[in-house]
C-alpha positions as CSV (number, residue, x, y, z in Angstrom):
1,M,-28.3,-15.3,-8.2
2,S,-29.0,-13.1,-11.2
3,L,-31.5,-13.7,-14.0
4,R,-28.5,-13.8,-16.4
5,T,-27.1,-16.7,-14.4
6,L,-30.4,-18.6,-14.4
7,V,-30.9,-18.3,-18.2
8,P,-29.1,-21.1,-20.1
9,D,-26.8,-20.1,-22.9
10,P,-29.0,-21.6,-25.8
11,V,-31.8,-19.3,-24.7
12,K,-29.6,-16.1,-24.4
13,T,-29.1,-15.6,-28.1
14,P,-32.8,-15.4,-29.1
15,L,-33.6,-13.3,-26.1
16,R,-30.8,-10.9,-27.1
17,S,-32.2,-10.7,-30.6
18,I,-35.7,-9.9,-29.3
19,R,-34.2,-7.2,-27.0
20,N,-32.2,-5.7,-29.9
21,Q,-35.4,-5.4,-32.0
22,L,-37.3,-3.7,-29.1
23,V,-34.7,-1.2,-28.1
24,P,-34.2,1.5,-30.8
25,K,-30.5,1.8,-31.8
26,T,-30.4,5.6,-31.9
27,G,-32.0,5.8,-28.5
28,A,-29.4,3.4,-27.0
29,E,-26.6,5.3,-28.5
30,L,-27.8,8.7,-27.4
31,E,-28.4,7.4,-23.9
32,F,-24.8,6.1,-23.8
33,W,-23.4,9.5,-24.7
34,R,-25.7,11.3,-22.3
35,S,-24.4,9.1,-19.5
36,R,-20.8,9.7,-20.7
37,H,-21.3,13.4,-20.7
38,T,-22.5,13.3,-17.1
39,L,-19.5,11.2,-16.1
40,D,-17.2,13.7,-17.8
41,D,-18.8,16.4,-15.5
42,G,-20.7,18.1,-18.3
43,R,-17.8,18.5,-20.8
44,F,-16.6,15.6,-23.0
45,Q,-13.0,14.5,-22.3
46,N,-11.1,13.7,-25.5
47,D,-7.4,13.7,-24.5
48,H,-7.1,9.9,-25.0
49,Y,-7.9,9.9,-28.7
50,E,-4.5,11.2,-29.7
51,R,-2.7,8.3,-28.1
52,L,-5.2,5.7,-29.5
53,M,-5.4,7.0,-33.0
54,L,-1.6,7.6,-33.4
55,G,-1.1,4.1,-32.0
56,M,-3.6,2.7,-34.6
57,A,-1.8,4.5,-37.4
58,E,1.7,3.6,-36.0
59,E,2.8,7.2,-36.2
60,P,4.8,9.2,-33.6
61,D,2.8,12.4,-34.1
62,S,0.2,14.1,-36.2
63,S,2.6,15.5,-38.9
64,F,1.6,12.7,-41.3
65,L,-1.8,14.4,-41.6
66,A,-0.3,17.8,-42.6
67,G,-2.4,19.4,-45.3
68,K,-4.7,16.4,-45.5
69,I,-8.4,15.8,-45.2
70,V,-8.9,13.4,-42.3
71,A,-12.2,11.9,-41.2
72,D,-13.5,9.6,-38.4
73,F,-16.4,7.3,-39.3
74,G,-18.8,6.8,-36.3
75,C,-17.1,9.6,-34.4
76,G,-19.6,10.2,-31.7
77,P,-19.8,13.7,-30.1
78,R,-16.6,13.7,-28.0
79,G,-14.2,15.5,-30.4
80,S,-12.2,12.5,-31.6
81,L,-10.1,14.5,-34.0
82,V,-9.3,17.6,-31.9
83,W,-5.7,16.4,-31.6
84,A,-5.2,16.4,-35.4
85,T,-4.3,20.0,-35.7
86,D,-1.9,19.5,-38.7
87,A,-4.8,18.4,-40.9
88,A,-6.3,20.8,-43.4
89,L,-9.8,19.6,-42.6
90,R,-11.2,17.3,-39.8
91,I,-14.6,15.6,-40.4
92,G,-16.6,13.6,-37.9
93,I,-19.0,11.3,-39.7
94,D,-22.0,10.0,-37.7
95,V,-25.7,9.1,-38.3
96,L,-26.5,11.1,-35.1
97,A,-24.4,14.2,-35.9
98,D,-27.5,16.5,-35.9
99,R,-28.7,15.1,-32.6
100,Y,-25.3,15.6,-31.1
101,C,-25.3,19.2,-32.3
102,D,-28.6,19.8,-30.6
103,E,-27.8,18.0,-27.3
104,F,-24.1,18.9,-26.8
105,T,-23.9,22.2,-28.7
106,S,-21.1,23.9,-26.8
107,D,-18.9,20.8,-26.9
108,L,-19.2,20.3,-30.6
109,L,-18.6,24.0,-31.4
110,S,-15.3,23.8,-29.5
111,H,-13.8,20.9,-31.4
112,A,-12.8,22.7,-34.6
113,M,-14.3,19.8,-36.6
114,V,-17.0,19.5,-39.2
115,Y,-19.7,17.1,-38.0
116,L,-21.3,15.4,-41.0
117,K,-24.6,13.5,-40.7
118,A,-24.5,10.2,-42.7
119,T,-27.3,7.8,-43.2
120,E,-27.4,4.0,-42.9
121,K,-26.9,4.0,-46.7
122,V,-24.6,6.8,-47.7
123,I,-21.8,9.1,-46.6
124,P,-22.6,12.4,-48.2
125,L,-19.1,13.1,-49.5
126,P,-17.7,13.0,-53.1
127,E,-15.8,10.0,-54.2
128,G,-12.1,10.1,-53.2
129,F,-12.6,13.1,-50.9
130,V,-10.8,11.8,-47.8
131,D,-7.1,11.3,-47.4
132,V,-7.1,9.5,-44.1
133,M,-10.2,7.7,-42.7
134,F,-10.2,6.5,-39.1
135,T,-12.8,4.4,-37.4
136,L,-12.6,3.4,-33.8
137,N,-15.0,0.7,-32.5
138,A,-17.8,2.1,-34.7
139,I,-18.4,0.0,-37.8
140,D,-20.3,-2.7,-35.8
141,H,-22.9,0.0,-35.1
142,V,-24.1,0.1,-38.7
143,D,-27.3,-1.7,-39.9
144,D,-25.9,-2.7,-43.3
145,F,-22.2,-3.7,-42.9
146,P,-21.4,-4.4,-46.6
147,R,-22.9,-1.2,-47.8
148,M,-21.2,1.0,-45.3
149,C,-17.9,-0.7,-46.0
150,S,-18.3,0.2,-49.6
151,E,-19.2,3.8,-48.7
152,I,-16.1,4.1,-46.6
153,I,-13.9,2.8,-49.4
154,R,-15.7,5.1,-52.0
155,V,-14.9,8.3,-50.1
156,I,-11.2,7.5,-49.6
157,R,-8.9,8.8,-52.4
158,R,-6.7,6.4,-54.2
159,G,-3.5,6.1,-52.2
160,G,-5.3,7.3,-49.1
161,L,-5.2,5.6,-45.7
162,F,-7.8,3.5,-43.8
163,V,-7.0,3.1,-40.1
164,G,-9.5,1.0,-38.1
165,S,-10.1,-0.6,-34.8
166,F,-12.6,-3.4,-34.6
167,N,-14.2,-5.3,-31.8
168,L,-14.1,-9.0,-32.7
169,E,-16.8,-11.5,-31.8
170,E,-18.6,-9.1,-29.5
171,P,-22.2,-10.1,-29.0
172,A,-24.6,-7.8,-30.9
173,G,-26.5,-5.3,-28.8
174,P,-29.1,-2.5,-29.3
175,S,-26.6,0.0,-30.5
176,E,-24.2,-2.6,-32.1
177,P,-26.2,-4.8,-34.4
178,Q,-23.1,-6.4,-36.1
179,R,-21.1,-9.2,-34.6
180,L,-17.8,-8.9,-36.4
181,D,-15.1,-11.5,-37.2
182,E,-12.0,-11.5,-39.3
183,R,-13.6,-13.2,-42.3
184,L,-16.5,-10.7,-42.4
185,I,-14.1,-7.7,-42.2
186,D,-11.9,-9.2,-44.9
187,D,-14.7,-10.0,-47.3
188,H,-16.3,-6.6,-47.2
189,L,-13.5,-4.2,-46.4
190,L,-9.9,-5.3,-46.1
191,G,-10.0,-7.5,-49.2
192,R,-10.5,-4.3,-51.3
193,L,-7.5,-2.5,-49.7
194,E,-3.8,-3.1,-49.4
195,V,-3.1,-4.0,-45.8
196,Q,0.1,-2.5,-44.4
197,S,-0.4,-3.5,-40.7
198,Y,-2.7,-6.1,-39.1
199,R,-2.5,-6.5,-35.3
200,L,-4.7,-8.7,-33.1
201,T,-5.0,-9.1,-29.4
202,A,-7.3,-11.1,-27.1
203,K,-9.6,-9.1,-24.8
204,P,-7.9,-8.2,-21.5
205,K,-9.7,-9.4,-18.4
206,Q,-9.5,-6.0,-16.8
207,G,-8.1,-2.5,-17.3
208,D,-7.4,-0.6,-20.5
209,I,-8.8,-2.8,-23.3
210,Y,-6.3,-1.4,-25.8
211,A,-3.2,-1.6,-23.5
212,P,-1.9,-4.8,-25.2
213,F,-1.4,-2.9,-28.4
214,F,1.1,-0.6,-26.6
215,A,2.9,-3.5,-24.9
216,E,2.6,-7.1,-25.8
217,P,-0.6,-8.3,-27.6
218,L,-2.4,-11.2,-25.9
219,P,-2.6,-14.4,-28.0
220,Y,-5.8,-14.3,-30.0
221,H,-7.8,-17.4,-31.0
222,R,-10.5,-17.2,-33.6
223,G,-14.0,-17.2,-32.2
224,E,-13.1,-15.5,-29.0
225,E,-13.6,-11.8,-28.2
226,G,-10.7,-9.6,-29.1
227,Y,-9.5,-6.5,-30.9
228,L,-8.1,-5.9,-34.4
229,W,-6.1,-2.8,-35.4
230,V,-5.5,-2.3,-39.2
231,K,-3.7,0.2,-41.4
232,A,-4.4,-0.1,-45.1
233,V,-4.1,1.8,-48.4
234,K,-6.7,2.2,-51.1
235,P,-5.2,1.0,-54.3
């Protein structure tokens, strides 16, 4: 029997909070990407991003990005926008962008992307600079959720697109301090945008976690773990 089984549920939440305070967020995130780099045999694999991001945007191909500035908030070092070759400029935004450049240099230099280091307070881009902003399971990694939602909205141009994937009701961890729900996301982000598409699914018990979005979404009940895909316009 594991220690996890022995610890009663009412005790798990405070223990998790203590663990999150003791484990530095940046260290946990870097360790994840180091392990992922090893699993990918020393070269990040990124072929899956095209299917995912086009699915999130409900677009058949990347032509809707033609001549546009596209960004990915919380991009990681894997080359999440390598598929978006129609874009005029591809920007990966991440608080660890400089560390990724140092640790995974050859990977990042091969992605034809600009990697931009943000802070926990600001995205260093002019207001209205981005035409299309993606974020894929990343915004729960921020320390100040309301502030970073405001920053994301600020850098999108009027009439520009926001395309996001959110993990709902996922317990907070060392690298993911936010536990997101629909109300929190609406209060600080979607309530300030014009939502065009809003898709929910419960968390699959096994396999590809995003598979229901490409087939039949699983019934979702508030309070349980699940996934939200949103496409919205900045008015």
